[in-house]
C-alpha positions in Angstrom: -16.8 -72.0 30.0 -20.4 -71.9 28.1 -20.6 -69.4 25.0 -23.3 -66.9 25.8 -25.8 -66.4 23.5 -26.4 -63.1 21.2 -28.7 -62.3 19.2 -28.7 -59.2 16.5 -31.1 -56.4 15.2 -30.4 -54.8 11.8 -27.0 -55.0 10.6 -28.6 -57.4 7.3 -27.2 -58.5 4.1 -25.3 -55.6 2.7 -25.0 -53.3 6.3 -22.2 -51.1 6.7 -21.6 -52.0 10.5 -23.9 -55.6 10.5 -20.3 -57.6 9.2 -17.8 -56.3 12.0 -20.3 -57.5 14.7 -20.7 -60.9 13.6 -16.9 -61.2 13.2 -16.4 -59.3 16.5 -18.8 -61.3 18.5 -17.5 -64.7 17.2 -14.0 -64.4 17.1 -13.0 -65.3 20.8 -15.8 -68.0 21.0 -17.4 -66.1 23.9 -20.7 -66.2 21.9 -23.0 -68.0 20.0 -25.6 -66.2 17.1 -29.0 -67.9 18.6 -31.7 -65.0 17.3 -31.6 -62.0 15.0 -34.1 -59.9 13.1 -31.8 -58.7 10.8 -33.5 -56.5 8.2 -36.4 -54.0 7.4 -37.9 -56.7 5.1 -39.0 -59.4 7.5 -38.4 -62.3 4.7 -35.0 -61.0 3.5 -34.2 -60.9 7.3 -35.6 -64.1 8.0 -33.9 -66.1 5.1 -30.2 -63.9 5.7 -30.5 -64.9 9.6 -30.7 -68.5 8.5 -27.7 -68.2 6.0 -25.8 -67.3 9.1 -27.4 -70.7 11.0 -30.1 -68.6 13.0 -32.7 -71.6 13.9 -35.6 -71.1 11.7 -38.1 -70.2 14.9 -35.4 -67.5 15.9 -35.3 -65.7 12.7 -37.2 -63.1 13.2 -39.3 -60.9 11.3 -38.9 -57.6 13.3 -37.3 -56.7 16.8 -40.8 -56.9 18.4 -41.5 -60.3 17.1 -37.7 -61.3 18.7 -38.3 -59.3 21.7 -41.4 -61.4 22.7 -40.1 -64.8 21.0 -37.2 -64.5 23.4 -38.3 -63.1 26.5 -40.3 -66.6 26.6 -37.6 -68.9 26.7 -35.6 -70.5 28.5 -32.9 -70.9 27.1 -33.4 -66.9 26.3 -30.0 -64.7 24.5 -28.1 -63.3 26.9 -26.8 -60.0 24.5 -28.9 -58.0 21.9 -26.9 -55.6 19.4 -29.1 -53.0 18.1 -27.6 -51.8 14.6 -30.3 -50.4 13.5 -31.2 -46.6 12.0 -30.2 -44.1 14.6 -34.1 -43.2 15.4 -34.8 -46.6 16.1 -32.1 -46.9 19.0 -33.8 -45.8 22.3 -37.1 -47.4 21.5 -35.6 -51.0 21.0 -32.7 -50.6 23.7 -35.0 -49.7 26.3 -37.0 -52.6 25.6 -34.7 -54.7 25.8 -33.2 -53.9 29.0 -36.6 -53.0 30.9 -36.8 -57.2 29.8 -33.8 -58.2 31.3 -31.4 -58.1 28.3 -27.7 -57.3 28.3 -27.7 -54.7 25.5 -24.8 -52.9 23.1 -26.2 -49.9 21.0 -24.6 -48.6 18.1 -24.1 -45.1 18.1 -25.3 -42.1 18.8 -27.5 -44.1 21.2 -30.4 -41.9 21.6 -31.6 -39.2 18.9 -32.1 -36.4 22.0 -30.3 -35.5 25.7 -33.6 -36.6 27.4 -33.9 -39.8 25.7 -30.0 -40.8 26.7 -31.0 -39.8 30.6 -33.9 -42.3 30.3 -31.4 -45.3 29.1 -29.0 -44.6 31.4 -32.3 -44.9 34.3 -33.3 -47.7 32.8 -30.1 -49.5 33.0 -29.4 -49.1 36.2 -33.1 -50.1 37.1 -32.3 -52.9 35.3 -28.8 -53.9 36.5 -28.5 -54.9 33.1 -25.4 -54.1 31.1 -26.1 -51.1 28.2 -23.0 -50.6 26.2 -22.6 -48.5 23.5 -20.1 -48.8 20.7 -17.3 -46.9 20.5 -14.9 -49.3 19.7 -12.1 -47.1 18.6 -11.3 -46.9 22.4 -11.0 -50.5 22.2 -7.7 -50.7 20.2 -4.8 -51.8 22.1 -2.7 -48.9 22.0 -5.6 -46.3 22.7 -5.6 -48.6 26.1 -2.2 -48.2 26.1 -2.6 -44.5 25.7 -5.3 -44.0 28.7 -3.3 -46.6 31.1 0.1 -44.1 30.4 -2.2 -41.1 31.1 -3.8 -42.5 34.3 0.0 -43.2 35.4 0.9 -39.9 35.0 3.5 -40.7 32.6 2.7 -37.4 30.7 1.8 -35.1 33.6 -1.3 -33.0 33.5 -3.2 -33.0 30.1 -3.0 -29.5 28.9 -4.6 -29.8 24.9 -6.0 -32.2 22.9 -6.2 -32.0 19.3 -8.3 -34.8 17.2 -10.0 -35.3 14.2 -12.4 -37.4 12.1 -12.4 -36.1 8.8 -12.9 -38.0 5.2 -13.6 -37.3 2.0 -16.3 -39.8 1.3 -19.4 -37.8 1.2 -17.8 -34.8 -1.0 -19.3 -35.5 -4.4 -22.6 -33.2 -4.8 -24.1 -35.5 -6.9 -24.1 -38.4 -4.6 -27.9 -36.9 -3.0 -29.8 -40.0 -4.2 -27.1 -42.6 -2.7 -29.1 -44.6 0.3 -26.0 -45.0 2.3 -25.4 -41.3 2.1 -28.6 -39.2 2.1 -29.7 -40.4 5.3 -27.1 -39.0 6.9 -28.3 -35.7 6.2 -31.8 -36.1 6.8 -33.4 -34.9 10.2 -35.7 -37.4 9.9 -33.3 -40.3 10.5 -30.2 -38.9 11.9 -31.4 -36.3 14.1 -30.6 -32.5 14.5 -26.7 -33.3 13.2 -25.2 -35.0 10.5 -21.5 -35.8 10.5 -21.1 -34.3 14.2 -23.0 -37.1 15.3 -21.7 -39.5 12.5 -17.9 -39.4 13.1 -17.3 -36.4 15.3 -18.8 -38.1 18.6 -16.3 -40.7 18.0 -13.2 -38.4 17.9 -14.8 -36.5 21.3 -15.4 -39.9 23.0 -11.6 -41.1 22.7 -10.3 -37.6 24.5 -12.5 -38.2 27.5 -12.0 -42.0 27.7 -7.7 -41.9 27.2 -7.8 -38.6 29.3 -10.8 -39.8 32.2 -12.0 -36.1 32.0 -15.5 -35.2 30.9 -16.2 -31.9 28.6 -18.1 -29.2 30.4 -18.1 -27.0 27.7 -17.7 -26.0 23.7 -18.1 -23.8 21.2 -18.9 -24.9 17.9 -19.4 -23.8 13.8 -21.0 -26.2 11.5 -21.5 -25.6 7.6 -23.3 -27.4 5.4 -21.3 -27.4 2.2 -22.9 -29.6 -0.4 -26.5 -27.9 -1.8 -29.5 -29.9 -0.6 -28.4 -31.0 2.3 -29.8 -30.2 5.2 -27.3 -31.0 8.2 -23.7 -30.2 8.4 -21.0 -31.6 6.5 -18.1 -30.0 8.0 -17.9 -28.7 11.8 -15.4 -27.2 14.1 -15.3 -27.6 17.8 -13.7 -26.1 20.8 -13.8 -28.0 24.1 -12.6 -27.2 27.6 -13.0 -30.1 29.7 -13.6 -30.8 33.6 -10.1 -31.1 34.6 -8.8 -27.5 32.3 -7.9 -29.6 29.5 -8.1 -27.4 26.1 -9.7 -29.5 23.4 -9.8 -29.2 19.2 -11.8 -31.0 17.2 -12.4 -31.0 13.4 -15.0 -33.4 11.6 -16.1 -33.3 8.2 -17.0 -36.0 5.1 -15.9 -33.6 2.4 -12.5 -33.4 2.9 -10.9 -35.2 -0.1 -7.9 -37.0 0.0 -8.4 -38.0 3.6 -9.8 -41.4 4.0 -11.0 -42.5 7.7 -9.4 -39.8 8.7 -9.7 -40.4 12.9 -6.8 -39.5 14.6 -5.8 -37.6 17.8 -2.6 -36.0 19.7 -2.7 -35.6 23.2 -0.3 -33.2 24.9 1.1 -33.0 28.2 3.3 -31.6 30.8 6.1 -33.8 30.5 5.0 -36.0 27.1 2.5 -36.1 24.1 0.6 -38.7 22.1 -0.4 -39.1 18.8 -2.3 -41.9 17.4 -4.3 -42.6 13.8 -6.8 -45.4 13.2 -5.3 -45.7 9.5 -2.3 -46.8 11.5 -3.5 -48.1 14.6 -0.7 -50.2 15.7 1.6 -47.5 16.4 1.9 -44.4 19.1 4.1 -41.5 18.5 5.4 -40.8 22.2 7.7 -38.0 22.9 8.7 -37.7 26.1 9.8 -33.9 27.2 13.3 -33.5 26.1 13.4 -36.8 24.4 13.2 -38.0 21.0 9.8 -39.4 19.7 9.1 -42.8 20.3 7.5 -45.7 18.0 4.9 -47.7 21.0 4.3 -50.9 18.7 1.2 -52.8 19.8 2.4 -56.6 20.8 6.0 -55.3 22.1 6.8 -56.0 25.8 6.5 -53.6 28.4 3.4 -52.3 27.4 0.5 -51.8 29.8 -1.8 -55.2 30.9 -5.1 -53.9 29.2 -2.8 -53.7 25.6 -1.5 -57.0 25.9 -5.0 -58.4 26.6 -6.0 -57.0 24.0 -3.3 -57.6 21.3 -4.6 -60.8 19.5 -2.1 -61.2 16.4 2.1 -61.2 16.9 3.6 -57.6 16.6 4.2 -56.0 13.3 0.8 -58.0 12.2 -2.0 -55.6 11.8 -5.4 -55.4 14.0 -8.1 -53.9 12.5 -11.6 -52.3 12.7 -13.2 -56.0 13.1 -10.8 -56.8 15.9 -11.9 -53.8 18.1 -15.0 -54.2 17.9 -14.3 -58.2 19.3 -12.3 -56.4 22.3 -16.0 -54.2 22.9 -17.4 -58.1 23.0 -14.6 -59.4 25.4 -14.8 -56.4 27.6 -19.0 -57.8 27.6 -18.9 -60.9 28.2 -16.5 -60.0 31.1 -19.3 -57.7 32.6 -21.9 -59.9 31.5 -19.7 -62.3 33.8 -20.1 -59.9 36.9 -16.1 -59.4 36.3 -15.2 -55.4 36.6 -11.8 -55.3 34.1 -11.7 -53.5 30.5 -12.5 -50.2 29.8 -16.1 -50.7 28.4 -18.2 -47.5 26.7 -21.5 -47.3 28.6 -25.0 -45.8 28.6 -23.5 -42.8 30.3 -20.9 -42.3 27.4 -23.7 -42.3 25.4 -25.5 -39.9 26.7 -22.5 -37.6 27.3 -21.7 -37.7 23.3 -25.5 -36.8 23.0 -25.6 -33.6 25.2 -22.0 -33.0 23.6 -24.1 -33.3 20.0 -27.0 -30.6 21.2 -24.5 -28.4 22.7 -22.8 -28.1 19.6 -25.6 -27.8 17.2 -27.0 -25.0 19.8 -23.7 -23.0 20.1 -23.5 -23.3 16.0 -27.0 -21.6 15.4 -25.5 -19.0 18.2 -22.5 -17.8 16.5 -20.0 -20.1 18.2 -20.9 -19.1 21.6 -19.5 -21.5 24.5 -22.3 -23.7 25.2 -22.4 -26.1 28.7 -21.9 -29.5 27.0 -22.9 -31.9 30.2 -26.0 -33.2 30.4 -28.3 -32.0 32.8 -28.7 -35.4 35.3 -24.4 -34.8 35.5 -24.3 -31.4 36.5 
C-alpha cells in the first residue's frame, strides 16, 4: 500500500508535542512527511522542515502558504496535523477541512463551544476525517478496559474517579517561562488553564472507556500562584447520561506527582485501575475475587488491545506509540475502514462544552451546569 502523504503545522524545533507526532506518524510506515509549516518564524520553520527531509518547495513559511501550495498539487498531502497554540486551532482546522484535507488537531480543538460546533458541521459537510489527539485513549490497555465495559464484564458503571495532576507548574517564580506562561494567559489558552490543558484528557478517558456522555457537572477552581489569571487547580463532580457518578481532580501545583494521569472505573460486578505512568497494566477486581493484573501483550486480551500492542510482553509502550496508534486508526479511517476508536471532532466539542460548563460552575459557587453542547442536547 502506498504511503499517505502527511503535513504538519506547528510542532517545530523545541516543541513539546512535535517529536511525538513525527515519531507517531512515521512509526508504522503508513505516512510520509511531505510538507510542513513548523514555526512562527518562517525561516526557522523552513530550515527545520528541510532538515527533516521535506522538499524545499513544500517547506512553507506559514499555514496560509501551505494551504495555498498544497491545494493546487496533484500529489497534495492526505492528512494535516495542527500542533499550534490553542487560539489558532479553529481557523487552521476549518480552513483545511473546507479545502478537502483530513485533519488531526491537537487539543483543545477550539477556544469556544460555538467554534467546536462549527468544526463538527464543517467536518460533516466536507466528508473528511477530523480527529483530535486524545492519545491516551489509544494505549492498548485503555482499549482493553473499553472493550470489557462494552461487553458488560463489570456490569453497569456506577462511579469513576479520574486524576490528571502534576507539580511542574508549582514554582511561583516560573511566571516568565514561555512554556508555562501561555497556559495561564486567557489570550492564548482561552477561558481555562489546567482544566483545558490536562483535565479534559481525564474527562475524555471517562467518556471513552464507558461510551457515555457527561451530562452535567459542578466545579471548584483555584489559582494558587500569584499573578495567574487562570486556574492551576480544579475539582469537578460530574454525572453521566447513564447515571454514572464521576469525580475529577486536575492540578499543576501538586508537588510530588509527575505525570499524574490515572483513572478508576467502578462497576456493579468489577472495577479497573489504570495509570499512564504504568501503562502496561490494568488492575482488575472482580466482585468476590482477588485483584488481577492484566498485562499488555498477554494472551486473552481483546482484539483492539492486541492490534495496538507493538512490542513483546514486559516491554513498555510509551507516549509516542500511543500517538502512533492514533495515526494507525487515522490511516484506516482515511482508507474508509470502520475500525479503531478514533477521537473525532464530536469528542473535541464535548470536551470544550465541559470546560465552559466547569468555568461557569466555578464562577457560580459550584452550581450544577449542563455540560452538553447545545447541538447535542
